[in-house]
C-alpha positions in Angstrom: -132.6 105.1 -101.9 -130.3 108.1 -101.5 -128.1 108.2 -98.5 -129.1 111.4 -96.7 -126.6 111.2 -93.6 -124.6 114.4 -93.0 -121.0 114.4 -94.0 -118.9 117.2 -92.8 -117.3 119.3 -95.7 -113.5 119.2 -94.9 -111.5 119.9 -97.9 -108.3 118.2 -98.8 -106.5 121.6 -98.5 -108.2 121.9 -94.9 -107.0 118.2 -93.9 -103.4 119.0 -95.2 -103.4 122.3 -93.3 -104.5 120.8 -90.1 -101.9 117.9 -90.6 -99.1 120.5 -90.6 -100.7 123.1 -88.2 -101.6 120.9 -85.2 -98.1 119.6 -84.3 -96.8 123.1 -85.0 -99.4 124.7 -82.7 -98.4 122.1 -80.0 -94.7 122.9 -80.6 -95.1 126.6 -80.6 -97.2 126.6 -77.6 -94.4 124.9 -75.7 -92.4 128.2 -76.0 -94.7 130.5 -74.1 -95.4 127.5 -71.6 -91.7 127.9 -70.7 -92.2 131.8 -70.3 -95.1 131.0 -68.2 -93.1 128.6 -65.9 -90.3 131.3 -65.8 -92.8 133.9 -64.9 -94.5 131.7 -62.3 -91.6 130.5 -60.5 -90.0 134.0 -60.3 -93.5 135.6 -59.8 -93.9 133.9 -56.4 -90.6 135.1 -54.9 -90.3 137.7 -52.4 -89.3 140.5 -54.8 -90.6 141.8 -58.4 -87.0 142.5 -59.0 -86.1 138.9 -60.3 -89.3 138.7 -62.6 -88.3 142.2 -64.0 -84.8 141.1 -64.7 -85.8 138.0 -66.6 -88.3 140.3 -68.6 -85.4 142.7 -69.5 -83.0 139.8 -70.3 -85.4 137.6 -72.3 -86.4 140.7 -74.3 -82.7 141.3 -75.1 -82.3 137.9 -76.3 -85.4 138.0 -78.4 -84.0 140.9 -80.1 -80.6 139.5 -80.3 -81.6 136.0 -81.5 -84.6 136.8 -83.7 -82.3 139.4 -85.5 -81.3 136.2 -87.1 -84.7 134.7 -87.3 -84.2 134.4 -91.1 -82.4 131.3 -90.2 -85.9 129.8 -89.6 -88.3 131.9 -91.7 -86.0 131.9 -95.0 -85.2 128.3 -94.6 -88.8 127.3 -94.4 -89.7 129.2 -97.7 -86.8 128.1 -99.7 -87.0 124.4 -98.5 -90.6 124.3 -99.3 -90.0 125.4 -102.7 -87.2 122.9 -103.2 -89.7 120.3 -101.8 -92.4 121.5 -104.4 -89.7 121.1 -107.3 -88.7 117.7 -105.8 -84.9 118.8 -105.9 -83.1 116.7 -103.6 -79.8 118.4 -103.8 -81.2 121.7 -103.3 -82.9 120.5 -100.1 -79.8 119.1 -98.5 -77.6 121.8 -99.8 -79.7 124.5 -98.1 -79.7 122.5 -94.8 -75.9 122.2 -94.7 -75.1 125.7 -95.6 -77.7 127.2 -93.3 -76.3 125.2 -90.4 -72.8 126.3 -91.1 -73.9 130.0 -91.1 -75.8 129.3 -87.8 -72.6 128.2 -86.2 -70.3 131.0 -87.4 -73.1 133.7 -86.6 -73.4 131.9 -83.1 -69.8 132.0 -82.2 -69.5 135.7 -83.3 -72.4 136.6 -80.8 -70.5 134.8 -78.0 -67.4 136.8 -79.0 -69.1 140.1 -79.0 -71.6 139.5 -76.2 -70.2 142.0 -73.6 -70.8 145.1 -75.8 -74.0 143.8 -77.0 -75.5 143.2 -73.5 -74.3 146.4 -72.3 -75.9 148.2 -75.1 -79.0 146.4 -74.8 -79.2 147.1 -71.0 -78.4 150.9 -71.7 -81.4 151.1 -74.3 -83.9 149.4 -72.0 -82.9 151.4 -69.0 -84.2 149.2 -66.1 -83.5 150.3 -62.4 -80.1 149.5 -61.1 -81.0 146.3 -59.2 -82.8 144.9 -62.2 -80.0 145.7 -64.6 -77.4 143.9 -62.4 -79.7 140.8 -62.3 -80.5 141.0 -66.1 -76.6 141.4 -66.9 -75.9 138.3 -64.9 -78.9 136.4 -66.8 -77.6 137.6 -70.2 -74.0 136.5 -69.5 -75.2 132.9 -69.1 -77.9 132.8 -71.8 -75.4 134.0 -74.6 -73.6 130.7 -74.6 -76.7 129.1 -76.1 -76.3 131.2 -79.3 -74.9 128.5 -81.7 -77.6 126.1 -80.5 -80.3 128.4 -80.8 -79.5 129.5 -84.4 -78.9 125.9 -85.5 -82.6 125.2 -84.0 -83.9 127.8 -86.3 -82.3 126.0 -89.3 -83.5 122.6 -88.4 -87.0 123.8 -87.6 -87.3 125.7 -90.7 -86.1 122.9 -92.8 -88.3 120.5 -91.3 -91.5 122.6 -91.7 -90.5 123.5 -95.4 -90.2 119.7 -96.0 -93.7 119.1 -94.4 -92.5 117.2 -91.4 -94.1 119.1 -88.5 -93.8 116.4 -86.1 -89.9 116.7 -86.0 -90.2 120.3 -84.4 -92.7 119.0 -82.0 -90.7 116.3 -80.7 -87.6 118.3 -80.5 -89.0 121.3 -78.8 -91.6 119.7 -76.4 -88.7 117.4 -74.9 -86.2 120.1 -74.8 -88.7 122.6 -73.0 -89.9 119.9 -70.8 -86.3 119.6 -69.7 -86.0 123.4 -69.4 -89.0 123.6 -67.2 -87.9 120.6 -64.9 -84.6 122.5 -64.6 -86.4 125.8 -63.9 -88.1 124.5 -61.0 -85.1 122.6 -59.5 -82.6 125.6 -60.0 -84.9 128.3 -58.8 -87.2 126.8 -56.1 -84.7 124.0 -54.9 -81.4 125.4 -55.2 -82.6 129.2 -55.0 -80.5 130.5 -57.9 -83.4 132.9 -58.8 -82.9 134.4 -62.2 -79.3 132.8 -62.8 -81.1 129.5 -62.5 -83.5 130.2 -65.1 -80.8 131.2 -67.6 -78.6 128.0 -66.8 -81.7 125.9 -67.4 -82.3 127.5 -70.7 -79.0 127.1 -72.0 -78.8 123.4 -71.2 -82.2 122.8 -72.7 -81.1 124.7 -76.0 -78.1 122.3 -76.7 -80.6 119.4 -76.0 -83.1 120.5 -78.6 -80.4 120.9 -81.2 -79.1 117.4 -80.7 -82.6 116.0 -80.9 -83.1 118.1 -84.0 -80.2 116.8 -85.7 -81.0 113.3 -85.0 -84.4 113.9 -86.6 -83.1 115.7 -89.7 -80.7 112.9 -90.5 -83.5 110.3 -90.6 -85.4 112.7 -93.0 -82.8 113.0 -95.6 -83.8 112.6 -99.3 -83.1 109.1 -100.4 -80.2 108.9 -102.9 -78.6 112.2 -102.0 -75.1 111.6 -100.5 -73.1 114.0 -98.3 -70.6 115.3 -101.0 -68.3 118.4 -101.0 -70.5 120.1 -103.4 -73.2 120.4 -100.8 -70.7 122.9 -99.0 -70.9 125.3 -102.0 -68.8 128.3 -102.5 -68.8 131.6 -100.9 -71.3 133.1 -103.3 -73.7 130.5 -102.3 -73.7 131.6 -98.6 -73.8 135.2 -99.7 -77.0 134.4 -101.9 -78.6 132.8 -98.8 -77.9 136.0 -96.9 -78.9 138.3 -99.5 -82.2 136.4 -100.0 -82.9 136.8 -96.3 -81.6 140.3 -95.5 -85.2 141.9 -95.8 -86.4 139.3 -93.1 -83.5 140.4 -91.0 -84.6 144.0 -91.3 -88.2 143.2 -90.8 -87.3 141.4 -87.7 -85.0 144.0 -86.0 -88.0 146.5 -86.5 -90.6 144.3 -85.0 -88.3 143.4 -82.0 -87.1 146.9 -81.5 -90.5 148.0 -81.3 -91.2 145.3 -78.5 -88.0 146.4 -76.7 -89.2 150.0 -76.8 -92.5 148.8 -75.3 -90.6 147.0 -72.5 -88.1 150.0 -72.0 -91.0 152.6 -71.8 -92.7 150.2 -69.2 -89.4 150.0 -67.2 -89.3 153.8 -67.0 -92.7 153.8 -65.2 -91.3 151.7 -62.4 -90.5 148.1 -61.5 -94.4 147.2 -60.9 -95.3 148.3 -64.2 -92.3 146.6 -65.9 -93.4 143.3 -64.0 -97.1 143.7 -65.0 -96.3 144.2 -68.5 -94.1 141.2 -68.4 -97.1 139.1 -67.2 -99.3 140.5 -70.0 -96.8 140.2 -72.7 -96.5 136.4 -71.9 -100.0 136.1 -73.3 -99.0 137.9 -76.4 -96.4 135.0 -76.9 -99.2 132.5 -76.3 -101.3 134.3 -79.0 -98.6 134.5 -81.5 -97.4 130.9 -80.9 -100.7 129.5 -81.1 -101.9 131.4 -84.2 -98.5 130.8 -86.0 -99.4 127.0 -86.1 -101.6 128.1 -89.2 -99.1 130.6 -90.5 -96.2 128.1 -90.4 -98.5 125.4 -92.1 -99.3 128.1 -94.7 -95.5 128.8 -95.3 -94.9 125.2 -96.2 -98.1 124.8 -98.4 -97.8 128.3 -100.1 -94.1 127.5 -100.8 -95.0 124.1 -102.3 -97.6 125.9 -104.5 -95.1 128.4 -105.6 -92.5 125.7 -106.4 -95.1 123.8 -108.6 -96.3 127.1 -109.9 -99.9 126.2 -109.0 -102.4 129.1 -108.8 -105.3 127.2 -107.7 -103.6 125.5 -104.9 -102.1 128.9 -103.7 -105.5 130.4 -103.4 -107.0 127.2 -101.7 -104.3 127.3 -99.1 -104.8 131.0 -98.4 -108.5 130.6 -98.0 -108.2 127.6 -95.6 -105.4 129.1 -93.4 -107.5 132.5 -93.1 -110.5 130.7 -92.1 -108.9 128.7 -89.4 -106.8 131.5 -88.0 -109.8 133.7 -87.6 -111.5 130.8 -85.6 -108.4 130.5 -83.6 -108.4 134.2 -82.7 -111.9 134.0 -81.4 -111.2 131.0 -79.3 -108.3 132.8 -77.7 -110.4 135.9 -77.2 -113.0 134.2 -75.4 -110.4 132.5 -73.3 -108.8 135.8 -72.2 -112.1 137.5 -71.3 -113.4 134.6 -69.4 -110.2 133.5 -67.7 -107.8 136.5 -68.1 -107.9 137.4 -64.1 -107.4 133.9 -63.1 -104.5 133.5 -65.5 -102.7 136.6 -64.0 -103.4 135.6 -60.5 -101.7 132.1 -61.5 -98.6 133.8 -62.7 -98.0 136.2 -60.0 -98.5 136.1 -56.2 -97.2 139.7 -55.8 -100.5 141.6 -55.0 -99.1 144.9 -56.5 -98.2 143.3 -59.7 -101.4 141.4 -59.9 -103.6 144.4 -59.4 -101.6 146.5 -61.8 -101.8 143.8 -64.5 -105.7 143.6 -64.0 -106.0 147.3 -64.9 -104.6 146.6 -68.3 -106.2 143.3 -69.0 -108.9 144.7 -71.6 -106.0 145.5 -73.8 -105.2 141.8 -74.0 -108.7 141.1 -75.1 -108.1 143.0 -78.3 -104.7 141.5 -79.2 -105.9 138.2 -80.9 -108.0 139.8 -83.6 -105.4 142.8 -83.8 -102.6 140.4 -84.6 -103.9 137.5 -86.3 -104.0 139.2 -89.8 -100.2 139.9 -89.5 -99.3 136.4 -88.5 -101.2 134.7 -91.1 -99.9 137.1 -94.0 -96.2 136.6 -92.6 -96.8 132.9 -93.6 -98.0 133.7 -96.9 -95.1 136.1 -97.8 -92.5 133.7 -96.3 -93.8 131.0 -98.3 -93.7 133.1 -101.5 -90.5 134.4 -100.6 -91.7 137.9 -100.8 -89.4 139.2 -97.9 -88.9 142.7 -99.3 -92.6 143.4 -98.9 -92.4 142.1 -95.3 -89.6 144.5 -94.6 -91.3 147.5 -96.0 -94.6 147.0 -94.3 -93.1 146.4 -90.9 -91.1 149.6 -91.3 -94.1 151.3 -92.1 -95.9 150.1 -89.2 -93.2 150.6 -86.6 -92.0 154.0 -87.8 -95.1 155.5 -89.3 -97.8 154.3 -86.8 -96.3 152.6 -83.4 -93.9 155.5 -82.7 -96.3 158.3 -83.6 -99.3 156.8 -81.7 -97.0 156.3 -78.5 -95.9 160.1 -78.7 -99.3 161.2 -79.0 -100.6 159.3 -76.2 -97.7 159.5 -73.7 -100.1 161.5 -71.5 -102.1 158.3 -71.1 -99.2 156.3 -69.3 -99.0 152.7 -69.7 -102.5 152.8 -71.3 -101.0 154.7 -74.2 -98.3 152.3 -74.5 -100.5 149.3 -75.0 -102.6 151.5 -77.5 -99.5 151.7 -79.6 -98.8 148.2 -79.6 -102.4 147.3 -80.8 -101.9 149.9 -83.6 -98.8 148.2 -84.7 -100.5 145.1 -85.1 -103.4 146.7 -87.0 -100.8 148.7 -89.3 -99.5 145.5 -90.1 -102.6 144.0 -91.0 -103.8 146.8 -93.4 -100.5 147.1 -95.1 -99.9 143.5 -95.9 -103.4 142.8 -96.6 -103.5 145.7 -99.1 -100.5 144.1 -100.8 -102.0 140.7 -100.7 -105.2 141.8 -102.4 -103.2 143.6 -105.1 -100.9 140.8 -105.9 -103.9 138.4 -106.1 -105.8 140.7 -108.3 -102.7 141.1 -110.6 -101.6 137.5 -110.5 -98.1 138.5 -109.6 -97.5 136.0 -106.7 -95.5 133.8 -109.1 -93.3 136.5 -110.5 -89.5 135.5 -110.7 -90.2 132.0 -109.5 
């Protein structure tokens, strides 16, 4: 007698994707959770200036640190391809050289921090009181630079080697410490935005130490630490050359977000604070959906390393399907609970009321942004970083800025419209390239 019991059809690719994605989603969600705590502890103080200062300062460091985001993204793609080729030396050499680059770049940022912070605050143009607090915040945060860049490398290497639980343990513990220090420094000691910065610096170094311990336990068997792993100057220049397109792409994206914050600041401290509350939810969206994108980076990179076209297509279809379900869930959550979430983050009535006015734009963000997040994962895994750069430049310069300029009469609504159009432009331009490369079978060129 035939067994007619229903068995759910979950493919091997789906299982592998979820095995990588769920720890990464949990890891990623700790990042906006920290932002939510920062916003909540400062949003209930007597003045919106502290919240505005952290919004400006945090945005400044997003630009400064994620300018070097290739330390994470580029490492993931290269490590995943080395994993697919089962090349132990390449895996370890990439890690050692990338960590050395991270330390050098971090120390240079500390040396140059005064002109960098001054320039950033001038570009964002906050009010005088907010600028003073933001400068104090930034002067403390900059000391975490070497730790942050080392974290990028460690997380990228662990994802590329398909060990997502490493970043999960590393960042959850570190952000847990950060949250506890946030609450203690701000609500108990009364250090306001200065306390938030100090808590973040201490947590960043804690995360790096945890990450190093995890990575040492994941080293390929039989590969010793030899002088050859350090390589020559040409090896470091090669890493920088491969990742220069990611760097330009990241700068363009972060400058667009900084421009968004600066234009909000020009409309007053209340608009700045309200946008800071809403943009926190954009971080929730990106970090939640990036779980599938990060998993796609590892599996796409493995497929490219093995030159397996069927595996490449299977991973893409699986990641796309689950990303769309994730975007739907987030949209429903923001439609049903958006007002409650805003009220949870700030008790300042004028900021809360202002944020409610712009809540419908938040409802559009998940489906506008999901395509770009997923395709970033595909292009990073395939190390097609030049295409990522070009599509971002088109989206920022050819769509975001013109839409903002044409809609300036709409005030903050026009600003949010330009952000939505930036996300859609990325989706269309990267989607077109993805379709073209798939039809022509050119994903595996030069690999």
